N, CA, C, O and the ligand as a Tripos MOL2 file, in Angstrom:
@<TRIPOS>MOLECULE
protein
  257   255    65     0     0
PROTEIN
NO_CHARGES

@<TRIPOS>ATOM
      1 N         105.3490   56.5360   71.7280 N.3       1 MET1
      2 CA        104.7150   57.5320   72.5530 C.3       1 MET1
      3 C         105.5270   58.8380   72.1920 C.2       1 MET1
      4 O         106.7560   58.9040   72.1450 O.2       1 MET1
      5 N         104.6950   59.8000   71.9610 N.am      2 SER2
      6 CA        105.4400   61.1430   71.6810 C.3       2 SER2
      7 C         105.8170   61.7890   72.9690 C.2       2 SER2
      8 O         105.2380   61.5600   74.0310 O.2       2 SER2
      9 N         106.8110   62.6020   72.8220 N.am      3 LYS3
     10 CA        107.3780   63.3510   73.9430 C.3       3 LYS3
     11 C         106.4260   64.5100   74.2660 C.2       3 LYS3
     12 O         105.7360   65.0450   73.3980 O.2       3 LYS3
     13 N         106.4210   64.8680   75.5520 N.am      4 ALA4
     14 CA        105.7160   66.0770   75.9670 C.3       4 ALA4
     15 C         106.3830   66.6940   77.2390 C.2       4 ALA4
     16 O         107.0140   65.9950   78.0320 O.2       4 ALA4
     17 N         106.2140   68.0070   77.3890 N.am      5 TYR5
     18 CA        106.7870   68.6940   78.5040 C.3       5 TYR5
     19 C         105.5400   69.3180   79.1240 C.2       5 TYR5
     20 O         104.4980   69.5580   78.5140 O.2       5 TYR5
     21 N         105.7940   69.5640   80.4880 N.am      6 THR6
     22 CA        104.6140   70.1910   81.2090 C.3       6 THR6
     23 C         105.2020   71.1290   82.3240 C.2       6 THR6
     24 O         106.2790   70.9790   82.9010 O.2       6 THR6
     25 N         104.2800   72.1220   82.5100 N.am      7 TYR7
     26 CA        104.7300   73.0710   83.5760 C.3       7 TYR7
     27 C         103.5250   73.3720   84.4610 C.2       7 TYR7
     28 O         102.4820   73.8200   83.9850 O.2       7 TYR7
     29 N         103.6870   73.1190   85.7400 N.am      8 ALA8
     30 CA        102.4160   73.2530   86.6760 C.3       8 ALA8
     31 C         102.7690   74.5670   87.5200 C.2       8 ALA8
     32 O         103.7880   74.6330   88.2080 O.2       8 ALA8
     33 N         101.9310   75.5050   87.4210 N.am      9 CYS9
     34 CA        102.1560   76.7490   88.0350 C.3       9 CYS9
     35 C         102.3270   76.6310   89.6480 C.2       9 CYS9
     36 O         103.0410   77.4190   90.2670 O.2       9 CYS9
     37 N         101.6500   75.6370   90.2340 N.am     10 ARG10
     38 CA        101.6950   75.5030   91.6190 C.3      10 ARG10
     39 C         103.1620   75.0420   92.1190 C.2      10 ARG10
     40 O         103.4980   75.1790   93.2950 O.2      10 ARG10
     41 N         103.9710   74.5100   91.1800 N.am     11 ASP11
     42 CA        105.3140   74.1880   91.5690 C.3      11 ASP11
     43 C         106.1980   75.4220   91.8570 C.2      11 ASP11
     44 O         107.2530   75.3650   92.4880 O.2      11 ASP11
     45 N         105.6460   76.5730   91.3180 N.am     12 CYS12
     46 CA        106.3490   77.9300   91.4040 C.3      12 CYS12
     47 C         106.2150   78.3960   92.8290 C.2      12 CYS12
     48 O         105.1510   78.3020   93.4420 O.2      12 CYS12
     49 N         107.3170   78.9020   93.3440 N.am     13 GLU13
     50 CA        107.2750   79.4740   94.6670 C.3      13 GLU13
     51 C         106.2050   80.6040   94.8220 C.2      13 GLU13
     52 O         106.2470   81.5580   94.0450 O.2      13 GLU13
     53 N         105.3210   80.5420   95.7200 N.am     14 GLY14
     54 CA        104.3090   81.5600   95.8510 C.3      14 GLY14
     55 C         103.0810   81.3720   95.0400 C.2      14 GLY14
     56 O         102.1310   82.1540   95.0970 O.2      14 GLY14
     57 N         103.1210   80.2330   94.2210 N.am     15 MET15
     58 CA        101.9450   80.1110   93.2870 C.3      15 MET15
     59 C         101.0670   78.7530   93.6690 C.2      15 MET15
     60 O         100.2870   78.2020   92.8930 O.2      15 MET15
     61 N         101.3290   78.3720   94.8880 N.am     16 GLU16
     62 CA        100.8490   76.9740   95.2920 C.3      16 GLU16
     63 C          99.2370   76.8580   95.0630 C.2      16 GLU16
     64 O          98.7310   75.7490   94.8910 O.2      16 GLU16
     65 N          98.5360   77.9240   95.0670 N.am     17 ASP17
     66 CA         97.1160   77.8450   94.9750 C.3      17 ASP17
     67 C          96.6520   77.9580   93.5350 C.2      17 ASP17
     68 O          95.4560   77.8830   93.2550 O.2      17 ASP17
     69 N          97.5970   78.1390   92.6180 N.am     18 CYS18
     70 CA         97.1520   78.2720   91.2130 C.3      18 CYS18
     71 C          97.0650   76.9010   90.4990 C.2      18 CYS18
     72 O          98.0070   76.1080   90.5290 O.2      18 CYS18
     73 N          95.8620   76.6420   89.8350 N.am     19 PRO19
     74 CA         95.6870   75.3940   89.2850 C.3      19 PRO19
     75 C          96.1660   75.2950   87.7650 C.2      19 PRO19
     76 O          95.9350   74.2940   87.0880 O.2      19 PRO19
     77 N          96.7580   76.2620   87.3460 N.am     20 GLY20
     78 CA         97.1760   76.4030   85.9830 C.3      20 GLY20
     79 C          98.3640   75.4430   85.6380 C.2      20 GLY20
     80 O          99.3920   75.3150   86.3030 O.2      20 GLY20
     81 N          98.0300   74.7770   84.4500 N.am     21 GLU21
     82 CA         99.0760   73.7800   83.9950 C.3      21 GLU21
     83 C          99.1680   73.9310   82.4700 C.2      21 GLU21
     84 O          98.1300   74.1220   81.8350 O.2      21 GLU21
     85 N         100.2930   73.8580   81.8800 N.am     22 VAL22
     86 CA        100.4440   73.8170   80.5280 C.3      22 VAL22
     87 C         101.3240   72.6260   80.0400 C.2      22 VAL22
     88 O         102.3380   72.2660   80.6380 O.2      22 VAL22
     89 N         100.8620   72.0620   78.9310 N.am     23 SER23
     90 CA        101.6830   70.9650   78.3180 C.3      23 SER23
     91 C         101.8920   71.2270   76.8650 C.2      23 SER23
     92 O         101.0470   71.8550   76.2270 O.2      23 SER23
     93 N         102.9810   70.7710   76.3180 N.am     24 ALA24
     94 CA        103.2660   70.8720   74.9200 C.3      24 ALA24
     95 C         104.2920   69.8890   74.5270 C.2      24 ALA24
     96 O         104.9090   69.2570   75.3840 O.2      24 ALA24
     97 N         104.5200   69.7190   73.1250 N.am     25 ALA25
     98 CA        105.4900   68.7920   72.6430 C.3      25 ALA25
     99 C         106.9080   69.2410   72.8450 C.2      25 ALA25
    100 O         107.7800   68.3940   73.0370 O.2      25 ALA25
    101 N         107.1820   70.4840   72.8160 N.am     26 THR26
    102 CA        108.4600   71.0560   73.0140 C.3      26 THR26
    103 C         108.6380   72.0470   74.1810 C.2      26 THR26
    104 O         107.6680   72.6640   74.6210 O.2      26 THR26
    105 N         109.8430   72.1930   74.6660 N.am     27 GLN27
    106 CA        110.0120   73.1570   75.7690 C.3      27 GLN27
    107 C         109.7320   74.5570   75.2590 C.2      27 GLN27
    108 O         109.1470   75.3760   75.9680 O.2      27 GLN27
    109 N         110.1440   74.8340   74.0420 N.am     28 ASP28
    110 CA        109.8910   76.1540   73.5020 C.3      28 ASP28
    111 C         108.3600   76.5500   73.6030 C.2      28 ASP28
    112 O         108.0010   77.6720   73.9580 O.2      28 ASP28
    113 N         107.5090   75.5520   73.2680 N.am     29 GLU29
    114 CA        106.1590   75.8160   73.1710 C.3      29 GLU29
    115 C         105.6420   76.0460   74.6480 C.2      29 GLU29
    116 O         104.8360   76.9400   74.9040 O.2      29 GLU29
    117 N         106.1500   75.1920   75.6030 N.am     30 VAL30
    118 CA        105.7790   75.3160   77.0350 C.3      30 VAL30
    119 C         106.1030   76.7930   77.4980 C.2      30 VAL30
    120 O         105.3200   77.4610   78.1740 O.2      30 VAL30
    121 N         107.2920   77.2170   77.0790 N.am     31 TRP31
    122 CA        107.6390   78.6310   77.5880 C.3      31 TRP31
    123 C         106.6150   79.6170   77.2210 C.2      31 TRP31
    124 O         106.1980   80.4480   78.0290 O.2      31 TRP31
    125 N         106.1630   79.5210   75.8750 N.am     32 LYS32
    126 CA        105.1620   80.4440   75.2690 C.3      32 LYS32
    127 C         103.9050   80.4160   75.9880 C.2      32 LYS32
    128 O         103.2380   81.4320   76.1830 O.2      32 LYS32
    129 N         103.5590   79.1940   76.4060 N.am     33 LEU33
    130 CA        102.1690   79.0120   77.1300 C.3      33 LEU33
    131 C         102.3820   79.5700   78.5430 C.2      33 LEU33
    132 O         101.4890   80.2050   79.1030 O.2      33 LEU33
    133 N         103.6040   79.3220   79.1330 N.am     34 MET34
    134 CA        103.8530   79.7230   80.4180 C.3      34 MET34
    135 C         103.7400   81.3460   80.5110 C.2      34 MET34
    136 O         103.1940   81.9230   81.4520 O.2      34 MET34
    137 N         104.2850   81.9380   79.4910 N.am     35 GLU35
    138 CA        104.2640   83.3080   79.3930 C.3      35 GLU35
    139 C         102.8810   83.8560   79.3220 C.2      35 GLU35
    140 O         102.5320   84.8190   80.0050 O.2      35 GLU35
    141 N         102.0490   83.1960   78.4380 N.am     36 LEU36
    142 CA        100.6680   83.5630   78.2440 C.3      36 LEU36
    143 C          99.9890   83.3870   79.5510 C.2      36 LEU36
    144 O          99.2920   84.3160   79.9590 O.2      36 LEU36
    145 N         100.1090   82.3100   80.2500 N.am     37 HIS37
    146 CA         99.4640   82.0660   81.4720 C.3      37 HIS37
    147 C          99.8370   83.2140   82.4800 C.2      37 HIS37
    148 O          98.9640   83.7500   83.1630 O.2      37 HIS37
    149 N         101.1110   83.5590   82.5490 N.am     38 ALA38
    150 CA        101.5650   84.5720   83.5130 C.3      38 ALA38
    151 C         100.8740   85.8890   83.2560 C.2      38 ALA38
    152 O         100.5640   86.6550   84.1680 O.2      38 ALA38
    153 N         100.6530   86.1150   82.0200 N.am     39 VAL39
    154 CA        100.0280   87.4450   81.6190 C.3      39 VAL39
    155 C          98.5670   87.4160   81.9890 C.2      39 VAL39
    156 O          98.0780   88.3090   82.6820 O.2      39 VAL39
    157 N          97.8370   86.3560   81.5150 N.am     40 ILE40
    158 CA         96.3670   86.2620   81.8090 C.3      40 ILE40
    159 C          96.0480   86.0010   83.2200 C.2      40 ILE40
    160 O          95.1740   86.6590   83.7850 O.2      40 ILE40
    161 N          96.7230   85.0550   83.8340 N.am     41 ALA41
    162 CA         96.2850   84.6460   85.1630 C.3      41 ALA41
    163 C          96.9200   85.5300   86.3400 C.2      41 ALA41
    164 O          96.3670   85.7360   87.4210 O.2      41 ALA41
    165 N          98.1260   85.9990   85.9640 N.am     42 HIS42
    166 CA         98.7750   86.7890   87.1760 C.3      42 HIS42
    167 C          99.1720   88.2060   86.8410 C.2      42 HIS42
    168 O          99.7990   88.8880   87.6510 O.2      42 HIS42
    169 N          98.7910   88.6800   85.5850 N.am     43 GLY43
    170 CA         99.0620   90.1190   85.2010 C.3      43 GLY43
    171 C         100.5280   90.3490   85.1830 C.2      43 GLY43
    172 O         100.9270   91.4990   85.3710 O.2      43 GLY43
    173 N         101.3810   89.3830   84.9770 N.am     44 GLU44
    174 CA        102.7240   89.6110   84.9810 C.3      44 GLU44
    175 C         103.2670   89.8990   83.4670 C.2      44 GLU44
    176 O         102.6520   89.5220   82.4690 O.2      44 GLU44
    177 N         104.4860   90.6090   83.4270 N.am     45 ASP45
    178 CA        105.0340   90.9310   82.2040 C.3      45 ASP45
    179 C         106.2610   90.1320   82.0940 C.2      45 ASP45
    180 O         107.2410   90.2920   82.8220 O.2      45 ASP45
    181 N         106.1560   89.1520   81.0290 N.am     46 PRO46
    182 CA        107.3340   88.1150   80.9710 C.3      46 PRO46
    183 C         108.5870   88.7270   80.4800 C.2      46 PRO46
    184 O         109.6860   88.2270   80.7200 O.2      46 PRO46
    185 N         108.4100   89.9110   79.7270 N.am     47 SER47
    186 CA        109.5460   90.5320   79.2550 C.3      47 SER47
    187 C         110.4690   91.1810   80.3270 C.2      47 SER47
    188 O         111.5990   91.5960   80.0690 O.2      47 SER47
    189 N         109.8680   91.2330   81.5870 N.am     48 SER48
    190 CA        110.5190   91.7910   82.6970 C.3      48 SER48
    191 C         111.2130   90.7100   83.6140 C.2      48 SER48
    192 O         111.8330   90.9820   84.6420 O.2      48 SER48
    193 N         111.0110   89.3720   83.0680 N.am     49 TRP49
    194 CA        111.6640   88.3160   83.8230 C.3      49 TRP49
    195 C         113.1300   88.3900   83.6820 C.2      49 TRP49
    196 O         113.5830   88.5020   82.5430 O.2      49 TRP49
    197 N         113.9810   88.3370   84.7550 N.am     50 ASP50
    198 CA        115.3080   88.3640   84.5270 C.3      50 ASP50
    199 C         115.9200   86.8420   84.3240 C.2      50 ASP50
    200 O         115.1940   85.8580   84.4600 O.2      50 ASP50
    201 N         117.2230   86.7450   84.0100 N.am     51 ASN51
    202 CA        117.7860   85.4510   83.7060 C.3      51 ASN51
    203 C         117.6150   84.4900   84.9210 C.2      51 ASN51
    204 O         117.3850   83.2940   84.7390 O.2      51 ASN51
    205 N         117.7360   85.0540   86.2060 N.am     52 GLU52
    206 CA        117.4500   84.1340   87.3890 C.3      52 GLU52
    207 C         116.1540   83.5330   87.3640 C.2      52 GLU52
    208 O         115.9560   82.3270   87.5120 O.2      52 GLU52
    209 N         115.2110   84.4630   87.1620 N.am     53 THR53
    210 CA        113.6770   84.0780   87.0780 C.3      53 THR53
    211 C         113.5080   82.9100   86.0650 C.2      53 THR53
    212 O         112.9630   81.8430   86.3490 O.2      53 THR53
    213 N         114.0580   83.2410   84.7980 N.am     54 ARG54
    214 CA        113.9290   82.2160   83.6640 C.3      54 ARG54
    215 C         114.6260   80.9580   83.9910 C.2      54 ARG54
    216 O         114.1440   79.8830   83.6360 O.2      54 ARG54
    217 N         115.7280   81.0290   84.6440 N.am     55 GLU55
    218 CA        116.4370   79.8610   85.0070 C.3      55 GLU55
    219 C         115.5890   78.9940   85.9610 C.2      55 GLU55
    220 O         115.3770   77.8080   85.7130 O.2      55 GLU55
    221 N         115.1360   79.5830   87.0000 N.am     56 TYR56
    222 CA        114.2310   79.0170   87.9720 C.3      56 TYR56
    223 C         112.9600   78.3800   87.3130 C.2      56 TYR56
    224 O         112.6370   77.2170   87.5540 O.2      56 TYR56
    225 N         112.3100   79.1310   86.5370 N.am     57 LEU57
    226 CA        111.0930   78.6300   85.7510 C.3      57 LEU57
    227 C         111.4880   77.4830   84.8540 C.2      57 LEU57
    228 O         110.7000   76.5550   84.6740 O.2      57 LEU57
    229 N         112.6540   77.5090   84.2950 N.am     58 GLY58
    230 CA        113.0730   76.4030   83.3640 C.3      58 GLY58
    231 C         113.1720   75.0810   84.1620 C.2      58 GLY58
    232 O         112.8960   74.0020   83.6370 O.2      58 GLY58
    233 N         113.5650   75.1970   85.4130 N.am     59 THR59
    234 CA        113.6960   73.9680   86.2430 C.3      59 THR59
    235 C         112.3870   73.3770   86.5500 C.2      59 THR59
    236 O         112.3170   72.2170   86.9550 O.2      59 THR59
    237 N         111.3580   74.0980   86.3830 N.am     60 LEU60
    238 CA        109.9720   73.5900   86.6240 C.3      60 LEU60
    239 C         109.2580   72.9420   85.5120 C.2      60 LEU60
    240 O         108.2170   72.3040   85.6740 O.2      60 LEU60
    241 N         109.9020   73.1390   84.2580 N.am     61 ILE61
    242 CA        109.3790   72.3770   83.1360 C.3      61 ILE61
    243 C         109.8320   71.0290   83.1310 C.2      61 ILE61
    244 O         111.0360   70.7920   83.0360 O.2      61 ILE61
    245 N         108.9230   70.0570   83.2300 N.am     62 LYS62
    246 CA        109.1960   68.6280   83.3560 C.3      62 LYS62
    247 C         108.7750   67.8470   82.1890 C.2      62 LYS62
    248 O         107.7280   68.1250   81.6040 O.2      62 LYS62
    249 N         109.5620   66.8490   81.8080 N.am     63 PRO63
    250 CA        109.1020   65.8510   80.7910 C.3      63 PRO63
    251 C         107.8600   65.0930   81.4460 C.2      63 PRO63
    252 O         107.7820   64.7530   82.6270 O.2      63 PRO63
    253 N         106.9660   64.9080   80.5130 N.am     64 LYS64
    254 CA        105.7370   64.3700   80.9590 C.3      64 LYS64
    255 C         105.8040   62.8430   80.8990 C.2      64 LYS64
    256 O         104.8350   62.1680   81.2450 O.2      64 LYS64
    257 ZN         99.4840   80.3830   87.6430 Zn       65 ZN65
@<TRIPOS>BOND
     1     1     2 1
     2     2     3 1
     3     3     4 2
     4     3     5 am
     5     5     6 1
     6     6     7 1
     7     7     8 2
     8     7     9 am
     9     9    10 1
    10    10    11 1
    11    11    12 2
    12    11    13 am
    13    13    14 1
    14    14    15 1
    15    15    16 2
    16    15    17 am
    17    17    18 1
    18    18    19 1
    19    19    20 2
    20    19    21 am
    21    21    22 1
    22    22    23 1
    23    23    24 2
    24    23    25 am
    25    25    26 1
    26    26    27 1
    27    27    28 2
    28    27    29 am
    29    29    30 1
    30    30    31 1
    31    31    32 2
    32    31    33 am
    33    33    34 1
    34    34    35 1
    35    35    36 2
    36    35    37 am
    37    37    38 1
    38    38    39 1
    39    39    40 2
    40    39    41 am
    41    41    42 1
    42    42    43 1
    43    43    44 2
    44    43    45 am
    45    45    46 1
    46    46    47 1
    47    47    48 2
    48    47    49 am
    49    49    50 1
    50    50    51 1
    51    51    52 2
    52    51    53 am
    53    53    54 1
    54    54    55 1
    55    55    56 2
    56    55    57 am
    57    57    58 1
    58    58    59 1
    59    59    60 2
    60    59    61 am
    61    61    62 1
    62    62    63 1
    63    63    64 2
    64    63    65 am
    65    65    66 1
    66    66    67 1
    67    67    68 2
    68    67    69 am
    69    69    70 1
    70    70    71 1
    71    71    72 2
    72    71    73 am
    73    73    74 1
    74    74    75 1
    75    75    76 2
    76    75    77 am
    77    77    78 1
    78    78    79 1
    79    79    80 2
    80    79    81 am
    81    81    82 1
    82    82    83 1
    83    83    84 2
    84    83    85 am
    85    85    86 1
    86    86    87 1
    87    87    88 2
    88    87    89 am
    89    89    90 1
    90    90    91 1
    91    91    92 2
    92    91    93 am
    93    93    94 1
    94    94    95 1
    95    95    96 2
    96    95    97 am
    97    97    98 1
    98    98    99 1
    99    99   100 2
   100    99   101 am
   101   101   102 1
   102   102   103 1
   103   103   104 2
   104   103   105 am
   105   105   106 1
   106   106   107 1
   107   107   108 2
   108   107   109 am
   109   109   110 1
   110   110   111 1
   111   111   112 2
   112   111   113 am
   113   113   114 1
   114   114   115 1
   115   115   116 2
   116   115   117 am
   117   117   118 1
   118   118   119 1
   119   119   120 2
   120   119   121 am
   121   121   122 1
   122   122   123 1
   123   123   124 2
   124   123   125 am
   125   125   126 1
   126   126   127 1
   127   127   128 2
   128   127   129 am
   129   129   130 1
   130   130   131 1
   131   131   132 2
   132   131   133 am
   133   133   134 1
   134   134   135 1
   135   135   136 2
   136   135   137 am
   137   137   138 1
   138   138   139 1
   139   139   140 2
   140   139   141 am
   141   141   142 1
   142   142   143 1
   143   143   144 2
   144   143   145 am
   145   145   146 1
   146   146   147 1
   147   147   148 2
   148   147   149 am
   149   149   150 1
   150   150   151 1
   151   151   152 2
   152   151   153 am
   153   153   154 1
   154   154   155 1
   155   155   156 2
   156   155   157 am
   157   157   158 1
   158   158   159 1
   159   159   160 2
   160   159   161 am
   161   161   162 1
   162   162   163 1
   163   163   164 2
   164   163   165 am
   165   165   166 1
   166   166   167 1
   167   167   168 2
   168   167   169 am
   169   169   170 1
   170   170   171 1
   171   171   172 2
   172   171   173 am
   173   173   174 1
   174   174   175 1
   175   175   176 2
   176   175   177 am
   177   177   178 1
   178   178   179 1
   179   179   180 2
   180   179   181 am
   181   181   182 1
   182   182   183 1
   183   183   184 2
   184   183   185 am
   185   185   186 1
   186   186   187 1
   187   187   188 2
   188   187   189 am
   189   189   190 1
   190   190   191 1
   191   191   192 2
   192   191   193 am
   193   193   194 1
   194   194   195 1
   195   195   196 2
   196   195   197 am
   197   197   198 1
   198   198   199 1
   199   199   200 2
   200   199   201 am
   201   201   202 1
   202   202   203 1
   203   203   204 2
   204   203   205 am
   205   205   206 1
   206   206   207 1
   207   207   208 2
   208   207   209 am
   209   209   210 1
   210   210   211 1
   211   211   212 2
   212   211   213 am
   213   213   214 1
   214   214   215 1
   215   215   216 2
   216   215   217 am
   217   217   218 1
   218   218   219 1
   219   219   220 2
   220   219   221 am
   221   221   222 1
   222   222   223 1
   223   223   224 2
   224   223   225 am
   225   225   226 1
   226   226   227 1
   227   227   228 2
   228   227   229 am
   229   229   230 1
   230   230   231 1
   231   231   232 2
   232   231   233 am
   233   233   234 1
   234   234   235 1
   235   235   236 2
   236   235   237 am
   237   237   238 1
   238   238   239 1
   239   239   240 2
   240   239   241 am
   241   241   242 1
   242   242   243 1
   243   243   244 2
   244   243   245 am
   245   245   246 1
   246   246   247 1
   247   247   248 2
   248   247   249 am
   249   249   250 1
   250   250   251 1
   251   251   252 2
   252   251   253 am
   253   253   254 1
   254   254   255 1
   255   255   256 2
@<TRIPOS>SUBSTRUCTURE
     1 MET1         2 RESIDUE 1 A MET
     2 SER2         6 RESIDUE 1 A SER
     3 LYS3        10 RESIDUE 1 A LYS
     4 ALA4        14 RESIDUE 1 A ALA
     5 TYR5        18 RESIDUE 1 A TYR
     6 THR6        22 RESIDUE 1 A THR
     7 TYR7        26 RESIDUE 1 A TYR
     8 ALA8        30 RESIDUE 1 A ALA
     9 CYS9        34 RESIDUE 1 A CYS
    10 ARG10       38 RESIDUE 1 A ARG
    11 ASP11       42 RESIDUE 1 A ASP
    12 CYS12       46 RESIDUE 1 A CYS
    13 GLU13       50 RESIDUE 1 A GLU
    14 GLY14       54 RESIDUE 1 A GLY
    15 MET15       58 RESIDUE 1 A MET
    16 GLU16       62 RESIDUE 1 A GLU
    17 ASP17       66 RESIDUE 1 A ASP
    18 CYS18       70 RESIDUE 1 A CYS
    19 PRO19       74 RESIDUE 1 A PRO
    20 GLY20       78 RESIDUE 1 A GLY
    21 GLU21       82 RESIDUE 1 A GLU
    22 VAL22       86 RESIDUE 1 A VAL
    23 SER23       90 RESIDUE 1 A SER
    24 ALA24       94 RESIDUE 1 A ALA
    25 ALA25       98 RESIDUE 1 A ALA
    26 THR26      102 RESIDUE 1 A THR
    27 GLN27      106 RESIDUE 1 A GLN
    28 ASP28      110 RESIDUE 1 A ASP
    29 GLU29      114 RESIDUE 1 A GLU
    30 VAL30      118 RESIDUE 1 A VAL
    31 TRP31      122 RESIDUE 1 A TRP
    32 LYS32      126 RESIDUE 1 A LYS
    33 LEU33      130 RESIDUE 1 A LEU
    34 MET34      134 RESIDUE 1 A MET
    35 GLU35      138 RESIDUE 1 A GLU
    36 LEU36      142 RESIDUE 1 A LEU
    37 HIS37      146 RESIDUE 1 A HIS
    38 ALA38      150 RESIDUE 1 A ALA
    39 VAL39      154 RESIDUE 1 A VAL
    40 ILE40      158 RESIDUE 1 A ILE
    41 ALA41      162 RESIDUE 1 A ALA
    42 HIS42      166 RESIDUE 1 A HIS
    43 GLY43      170 RESIDUE 1 A GLY
    44 GLU44      174 RESIDUE 1 A GLU
    45 ASP45      178 RESIDUE 1 A ASP
    46 PRO46      182 RESIDUE 1 A PRO
    47 SER47      186 RESIDUE 1 A SER
    48 SER48      190 RESIDUE 1 A SER
    49 TRP49      194 RESIDUE 1 A TRP
    50 ASP50      198 RESIDUE 1 A ASP
    51 ASN51      202 RESIDUE 1 A ASN
    52 GLU52      206 RESIDUE 1 A GLU
    53 THR53      210 RESIDUE 1 A THR
    54 ARG54      214 RESIDUE 1 A ARG
    55 GLU55      218 RESIDUE 1 A GLU
    56 TYR56      222 RESIDUE 1 A TYR
    57 LEU57      226 RESIDUE 1 A LEU
    58 GLY58      230 RESIDUE 1 A GLY
    59 THR59      234 RESIDUE 1 A THR
    60 LEU60      238 RESIDUE 1 A LEU
    61 ILE61      242 RESIDUE 1 A ILE
    62 LYS62      246 RESIDUE 1 A LYS
    63 PRO63      250 RESIDUE 1 A PRO
    64 LYS64      254 RESIDUE 1 A LYS
    65 ZN65       257 GROUP 0 **** ****
């Protein structure tokens, strides 16, 4: 079985109603997809995320 990581947007505080989920083989790829999702679905600017935010989001990436 190949490894996979997943991030569910609803696990993020304040995003409980978002159905968005991304999965990929590596955490790096999940980060890219998360950032893309944040831009498209939430109009966020990932370059403005501080270390604390990234640390928090990192805890939401789970092995599948
Ligand atoms: Zn979302």
